[in-house]
C-alpha positions, 0 to 999 in steps of 0.5 A: 462162340468165337467173335467174327473176324471183324475186330473190335467195334469201330464206334467212337464216343462223339464227345471223346473221340479217343474212346472206342468201344471194347466189344467185338463187332458183330455187324458190318455197316452197309454204308461204310463197311465198318464193324459195329457191335449190336449195342451200337448198331442203332447209334451208328445207323442214326449217325450215318443217316444224319451224315447222309441227310447233311450231304443230301441237304448240301447237294440240294443247295448246290443244285438250287444254286446251279439252277439260279446261276446266271451268266453274269454271276459266273463271270463275276465269280470268275473275276473275283477268283482271278482278282484274288489269285492276282493279289495272292501272286502280287503279294508273293512277288512283293514278299520275295522281292523284299526278301531278296532286297534284304539279302542283297543289302546284307551281302553288299554290307559284307562286301569289302569294296576296296578288295572287290575293286582290287580284284577287278583291276587285277583281273583286267590287268591280267587279261590286258597283259598278253595283249600289251606284250604282243603289241610291244613286239609288233612295235619293235618289229615296225621300228626295225622295218622302218630303220631298214627302209630308211637305208633304201633310196630310190634314184631318179632313174627308178633304181633302188640304192642301198645306203647301208648293208641290209641283213636278211630279216630274222624269224622274229621280225617275220613272226607277226603273231 
């Protein structure tokens, strides 16, 4: 007679969890749908009943606790859980802060302060250089205009008299970028 397509018996020895029965399964447990051999059927049913009884006891205990819970106990339990969560979060933040502090100190120790200063100063000078060039050009143009204005003289009758020959302003002088 060929064995049923249930495979090997799924019963395991409780003292040695790695030891499995090598017989063919002949029955299917109605609780867990596992295949067991005829020899282990009763043992499997007893183990299943024991687990069911344990779960039933736990369920009864929970029912009893739920019936006896008061509003104050619920609030107290909530406050305890919230305090635990708060402490866990604070500890995690403190741990992370210490880690970042150590990492920051390590990076600062590796930093060459003089090189850092030099790089910063170079960046500042490079950003100011175009502005200084533009300012210098404007100052030159202002000086040229002052010089040209100094050649003009207003007479008592409101006429403008030129003391020196004025040239037409150059494009450079007019470019006030």
